[in-house]
MARBA-3410 file (N, C-alpha, C, O; in Angstrom, 1 decimal):
129
48.8,56.4,5.8,49.4,56.4,7.1,50.7,57.1,7.0,51.1,57.7,8.0 ~ 51.4,57.0,5.9,52.7,57.7,5.8,52.7,59.2,6.0,53.6,59.8,6.6 ~ 51.6,59.8,5.5,51.5,61.3,5.5,51.5,61.8,7.0,52.1,62.8,7.3 ~ 50.8,61.1,7.9,50.7,61.5,9.3,52.1,61.6,9.9,52.4,62.4,10.8 ~ 53.0,60.6,9.6,54.3,60.6,10.2,55.2,61.7,9.7,56.2,62.1,10.3
54.9,62.3,8.5,55.7,63.3,7.9,55.2,64.7,8.2,55.7,65.7,7.7 ~ 54.3,64.9,9.1,53.8,66.2,9.5,54.8,67.0,10.3,55.6,66.4,11.0 ~ 54.8,68.3,10.0,55.7,69.2,10.8,55.1,69.3,12.3,54.0,68.9,12.5 ~ 55.9,69.8,13.2,55.4,70.0,14.5,54.2,70.9,14.5,53.3,70.8,15.3 ~ 54.2,71.9,13.7,53.1,72.9,13.6,51.8,72.2,13.2,50.8,72.4,13.7
51.9,71.3,12.2,50.8,70.6,11.7,50.3,69.6,12.8,49.0,69.5,13.0 ~ 51.2,69.0,13.5,50.7,68.2,14.7,50.0,69.0,15.7,49.0,68.5,16.3 ~ 50.5,70.2,16.0,49.8,71.1,16.9,48.4,71.4,16.5,47.5,71.4,17.2 ~ 48.3,71.6,15.2,47.0,71.9,14.6,46.1,70.7,14.8,44.9,70.9,15.2 ~ 46.5,69.5,14.5,45.7,68.3,14.6,45.3,68.1,16.0,44.2,67.8,16.3
46.3,68.2,16.9,46.0,67.9,18.4,45.0,69.0,18.9,44.1,68.7,19.7 ~ 45.2,70.2,18.5,44.3,71.3,18.9,42.9,71.0,18.4,41.9,71.2,19.2 ~ 42.7,70.6,17.2,41.4,70.3,16.6,40.7,69.2,17.4,39.5,69.3,17.8 ~ 41.5,68.1,17.7,40.9,67.0,18.5,40.6,67.4,19.9,39.5,67.1,20.5 ~ 41.5,68.2,20.6,41.2,68.7,21.9,40.0,69.5,22.0,39.2,69.4,22.9
39.8,70.4,21.0,38.5,71.2,20.9,37.3,70.3,20.8,36.3,70.6,21.4 ~ 37.4,69.3,20.0,36.2,68.4,19.8,35.9,67.7,21.1,34.8,67.6,21.4 ~ 36.9,67.2,21.7,36.7,66.4,23.0,36.1,67.4,24.0,35.3,67.0,24.8 ~ 36.6,68.6,24.1,36.1,69.6,25.0,34.6,69.9,24.7,33.8,70.0,25.7 ~ 34.2,70.0,23.5,32.8,70.2,23.2,31.9,69.0,23.6,30.9,69.2,24.1
32.4,67.8,23.3,31.7,66.6,23.7,31.5,66.5,25.2,30.5,66.2,25.7 ~ 32.6,66.9,25.9,32.6,66.9,27.4,31.5,67.9,27.9,30.8,67.6,28.8 ~ 31.5,69.1,27.3,30.5,70.1,27.7,29.1,69.5,27.5,28.2,69.7,28.3 ~ 28.9,68.9,26.3,27.5,68.4,26.0,27.2,67.3,27.0,26.0,67.2,27.5 ~ 28.1,66.4,27.3,27.8,65.3,28.2,27.6,65.8,29.6,26.8,65.1,30.4
28.2,66.9,30.0,28.0,67.4,31.3,26.7,68.3,31.4,26.5,68.9,32.5 ~ 26.0,68.5,30.4,24.7,69.2,30.4,24.7,70.6,29.8,23.7,71.2,29.9 ~ 25.8,71.0,29.1,25.7,72.3,28.5,24.7,72.2,27.3,24.6,71.2,26.6 ~ 24.0,73.3,27.2,23.0,73.4,26.1,23.5,74.3,25.0,22.7,74.7,24.1 ~ 24.8,74.7,25.0,25.3,75.6,23.9,25.3,74.9,22.6,25.2,75.5,21.5
25.5,73.6,22.5,25.7,72.8,21.3,24.6,71.8,21.1,24.6,70.7,21.7 ~ 23.5,72.2,20.4,22.4,71.3,20.3,22.7,70.0,19.4,21.9,69.0,19.6 ~ 23.7,70.0,18.6,24.1,68.8,17.9,25.6,68.5,18.0,26.3,69.4,18.5 ~ 26.0,67.4,17.5,27.4,67.0,17.5,28.1,67.4,16.3,29.2,66.9,16.0 ~ 27.5,68.3,15.5,28.1,68.7,14.2,29.5,69.4,14.5,30.4,69.0,13.7
29.7,70.2,15.4,31.0,70.9,15.7,32.1,69.9,16.0,33.1,69.9,15.3 ~ 31.9,69.0,16.9,33.0,68.0,17.1,33.2,67.1,15.9,34.4,66.7,15.7 ~ 32.2,66.7,15.2,32.4,65.9,14.0,33.3,66.7,13.0,34.2,66.1,12.4 ~ 32.9,67.9,12.7,33.7,68.8,11.8,35.1,68.9,12.2,36.1,68.8,11.4 ~ 35.4,69.1,13.5,36.7,69.2,14.1,37.5,68.0,13.9,38.7,68.0,13.5
36.9,66.8,14.2,37.6,65.5,14.0,37.9,65.2,12.6,39.0,64.8,12.2 ~ 36.9,65.4,11.7,37.1,65.2,10.3,38.2,66.1,9.7,39.0,65.7,8.9 ~ 38.3,67.3,10.2,39.3,68.3,9.8,40.7,67.8,10.2,41.7,67.8,9.5 ~ 40.8,67.3,11.5,42.0,66.8,12.0,42.5,65.6,11.2,43.7,65.5,10.8 ~ 41.6,64.7,10.8,41.9,63.5,10.0,42.4,64.0,8.6,43.4,63.4,8.1
41.7,64.9,8.0,42.1,65.5,6.7,43.5,66.1,6.7,44.3,65.9,5.8 ~ 43.8,66.9,7.8,45.1,67.5,7.9,46.2,66.4,8.1,47.2,66.5,7.5 ~ 45.9,65.4,8.9,46.9,64.4,9.2,47.2,63.5,8.0,48.3,63.1,7.8 ~ 46.1,63.2,7.3,46.3,62.1,6.2,46.1,62.7,4.8,46.3,61.9,3.8 ~ 45.6,63.9,4.7,45.3,64.4,3.4,46.6,65.1,2.7,47.6,65.1,3.3
46.3,65.6,1.5,47.4,66.3,0.8,47.8,67.6,1.5,47.1,68.1,2.4 ~ 48.9,68.2,1.1,49.4,69.4,1.7,48.5,70.6,1.8,48.6,71.4,2.7 ~ 47.6,70.8,0.8,46.7,71.9,0.8,45.7,71.9,1.9,45.1,72.9,2.2 ~ 45.5,70.7,2.6,44.5,70.6,3.7,44.9,71.5,4.9,44.1,71.7,5.8 ~ 46.2,71.9,4.9,46.6,72.8,6.0,45.8,74.1,6.0,45.6,74.7,7.1
45.3,74.5,4.9,44.5,75.7,4.8,43.1,75.5,5.5,42.6,76.3,6.2 ~ 42.6,74.3,5.3,41.4,73.9,6.0,41.6,73.8,7.5,40.7,74.1,8.3 ~ 42.8,73.2,7.8,43.1,73.1,9.2,43.2,74.4,10.0,43.1,74.5,11.2 ~ 43.4,75.5,9.2,43.4,76.8,9.8,42.0,77.4,9.8,41.6,78.1,10.7 ~ 41.4,77.3,8.6,40.1,77.9,8.4,39.0,77.5,9.4,38.3,78.3,10.0
38.9,76.2,9.7,37.9,75.6,10.5,38.0,76.2,12.0,37.0,76.7,12.5 ~ 39.2,76.1,12.6,39.2,76.7,14.0,39.0,78.2,14.0,38.5,78.7,15.0 ~ 39.5,78.9,13.0,39.3,80.3,13.0,37.8,80.6,12.9,37.3,81.5,13.6 ~ 37.0,79.9,12.0,35.6,80.2,11.9,34.9,79.8,13.2,34.1,80.6,13.7 ~ 35.2,78.6,13.8,34.5,78.2,15.0,34.9,79.1,16.2,34.1,79.4,17.0
36.2,79.5,16.2,36.6,80.4,17.3,35.9,81.8,17.2,35.5,82.3,18.2 ~ 35.8,82.3,16.0,35.2,83.6,15.8,33.7,83.5,16.2,33.2,84.4,16.8 ~ 33.1,82.4,15.8,31.7,82.2,16.2,31.5,82.1,17.7,30.6,82.6,18.3 ~ 32.5,81.4,18.4,32.4,81.3,19.9,32.6,82.7,20.5,32.0,83.0,21.5 ~ 33.5,83.5,20.0,33.8,84.8,20.5,32.5,85.7,20.3,32.1,86.4,21.3
31.9,85.7,19.2,30.7,86.5,18.9,29.6,86.0,19.8,28.9,86.8,20.4 ~ 29.4,84.7,20.0,28.3,84.2,20.8,28.6,84.6,22.3,27.7,84.9,23.0 ~ 29.9,84.5,22.7,30.2,84.9,24.1,29.9,86.3,24.3,29.4,86.7,25.4 ~ 30.2,87.2,23.4,30.0,88.6,23.5,28.5,88.9,23.5,28.1,89.9,24.2 ~ 27.7,88.2,22.8,26.3,88.5,22.7,25.5,87.9,23.8,24.6,88.6,24.3
25.8,86.7,24.3,25.0,86.1,25.3,25.7,86.0,26.7,25.1,86.0,27.7 ~ 27.0,85.8,26.7,27.8,85.6,27.9,27.7,84.2,28.4,28.3,83.9,29.4 ~ 26.9,83.3,27.8,26.7,81.9,28.3,28.1,81.2,28.3,28.3,80.4,29.3 ~ 28.9,81.3,27.3,30.1,80.5,27.2,31.0,81.0,28.4,31.7,80.2,29.0 ~ 31.1,82.3,28.6,31.9,82.9,29.7,31.4,82.3,31.0,32.2,82.0,31.9
30.1,82.2,31.2,29.6,81.7,32.4,30.0,80.2,32.6,30.3,79.8,33.7 ~ 30.1,79.5,31.5,30.5,78.1,31.6,32.0,78.0,32.0,32.4,77.1,32.7 ~ 32.8,79.0,31.6,34.2,79.0,31.9,34.5,79.2,33.4,35.5,78.8,34.0 ~ 33.6,80.0,34.0,33.8,80.4,35.4,32.9,79.7,36.5,33.1,79.9,37.7 ~ 31.9,78.9,36.0,31.0,78.3,36.9,31.6,77.0,37.5,31.5,75.9,36.9
32.4,77.1,38.6,33.1,76.0,39.2,32.1,75.0,39.8,32.5,73.9,40.3 ~ 30.8,75.3,39.8,29.8,74.3,40.4,29.6,73.1,39.4,29.2,72.1,39.9 ~ 30.0,73.3,38.2,29.9,72.2,37.2,31.3,72.0,36.6,31.5,72.5,35.5 ~ 32.2,71.3,37.3,33.6,71.2,36.8,33.7,70.5,35.5,34.6,70.9,34.7 ~ 32.9,69.5,35.1,33.1,68.9,33.8,32.8,69.9,32.7,33.5,69.9,31.6
31.8,70.8,32.9,31.5,71.9,31.9,32.7,72.9,31.8,33.1,73.3,30.7 ~ 33.2,73.2,33.0,34.4,74.1,33.0,35.6,73.5,32.3,36.2,74.1,31.5 ~ 35.9,72.2,32.6,37.0,71.5,32.0,36.8,71.4,30.5,37.7,71.7,29.7 ~ 35.6,71.1,30.0,35.3,71.0,28.6,35.4,72.3,27.9,35.9,72.4,26.8 ~ 35.0,73.4,28.6,35.1,74.7,28.0,36.5,75.2,27.9,36.9,75.7,26.9
37.3,74.9,28.9,38.8,75.2,28.8,39.4,74.4,27.7,40.2,74.9,27.0 ~ 39.1,73.1,27.6,39.7,72.3,26.6,39.3,72.8,25.2,40.1,72.8,24.3 ~ 38.0,73.2,25.1,37.5,73.8,23.8,38.3,75.0,23.4,38.8,75.2,22.3 ~ 38.5,76.0,24.4,39.2,77.2,24.1,40.7,76.9,23.8,41.2,77.4,22.8 ~ 41.3,76.1,24.6,42.8,75.8,24.4,43.0,75.1,23.1,44.0,75.3,22.4
42.0,74.2,22.8,42.1,73.4,21.5,42.0,74.3,20.3,42.8,74.2,19.4 ~ 41.1,75.2,20.3,40.9,76.1,19.2,42.2,77.0,19.1,42.7,77.3,18.0 ~ 42.7,77.5,20.2,43.9,78.4,20.2,45.1,77.6,19.6,45.8,78.1,18.8 ~ 45.2,76.4,20.1,46.4,75.5,19.6,46.2,75.2,18.1,47.2,75.2,17.3 ~ 45.0,74.9,17.7,44.7,74.6,16.3,45.0,75.8,15.4,45.6,75.7,14.3
44.6,77.0,15.8,44.9,78.2,15.1,46.4,78.5,15.0,47.0,78.7,14.0 ~ 47.1,78.4,16.2,48.5,78.6,16.2,49.3,77.6,15.3,50.2,77.9,14.6 ~ 48.9,76.3,15.4,49.5,75.3,14.6,49.2,75.5,13.1,50.0,75.2,12.3 ~ 48.0,75.9,12.8,47.6,76.2,11.4,48.4,77.3,10.8,48.9,77.2,9.7 ~ 48.6,78.4,11.6,49.4,79.5,11.1,50.8,79.1,10.9,51.5,79.4,9.9
51.4,78.4,11.9,52.7,77.9,11.9,53.0,77.0,10.7,54.0,77.0,10.0 ~ 52.0,76.1,10.4,52.1,75.1,9.3,52.1,75.9,8.0,52.9,75.5,7.1 ~ 51.3,76.9,7.9,51.3,77.7,6.6,52.6,78.4,6.4,53.2,78.4,5.3 ~ 53.1,79.0,7.5,54.3,79.8,7.4,55.6,79.0,7.2,56.6,79.4,6.7 ~ 55.6,77.8,7.8,56.7,76.9,7.8,56.8,76.0,6.5,57.8,75.4,6.3
55.7,76.0,5.8,55.7,75.1,4.6,56.5,75.7,3.4,56.3,76.9,3.1 ~ 57.3,74.9,2.8,58.1,75.4,1.6,57.2,76.0,0.6,56.1,75.4,0.2 ~ 57.6,77.2,0.0,56.8,77.8,-1.0,55.7,78.7,-0.6,55.0,79.3,-1.4 ~ 55.6,78.9,0.7,54.6,79.8,1.2,55.2,81.1,1.7,56.4,81.1,1.9 ~ 54.5,82.1,1.8,55.0,83.4,2.3,55.6,83.2,3.7,55.0,82.6,4.5
56.8,83.8,3.9,57.4,83.7,5.2,58.3,82.5,5.4,59.0,82.4,6.4 ~ 58.4,81.7,4.4,59.2,80.5,4.5,60.7,80.9,4.1,60.9,81.6,3.1 ~ 61.6,80.4,4.8,63.0,80.6,4.6,63.6,79.6,3.7,64.8,79.7,3.3 ~ 62.8,78.6,3.3,63.4,77.5,2.6,63.4,77.7,1.1,63.8,76.9,0.3
END
């Protein structure tokens, strides 16, 4: 429990972004989206958040890698099928739109927090400490 309290603001942004993305995915599924046939994505996101919050310092690399991989996959899928884009703009199903926005914002926050945590950590490239 002590480790979670000693996280930098960047690491907290990473953790919050991971959880927000997971909640967004679950909301999309609950509202009828068929983009995610299993709950594997949200489970991986939440487990990553827990690992970053309570694990050793090297877990910040995983905290960046997971949202980058999932975000890249979402971008490729959106470019290939357009279904995710349709979910973002289909105001006829507001829970799906809200879940999609939460998913995108969560992944963006997790990536930003992950990059910031890596650059702000003592002993890494870009650190002034």
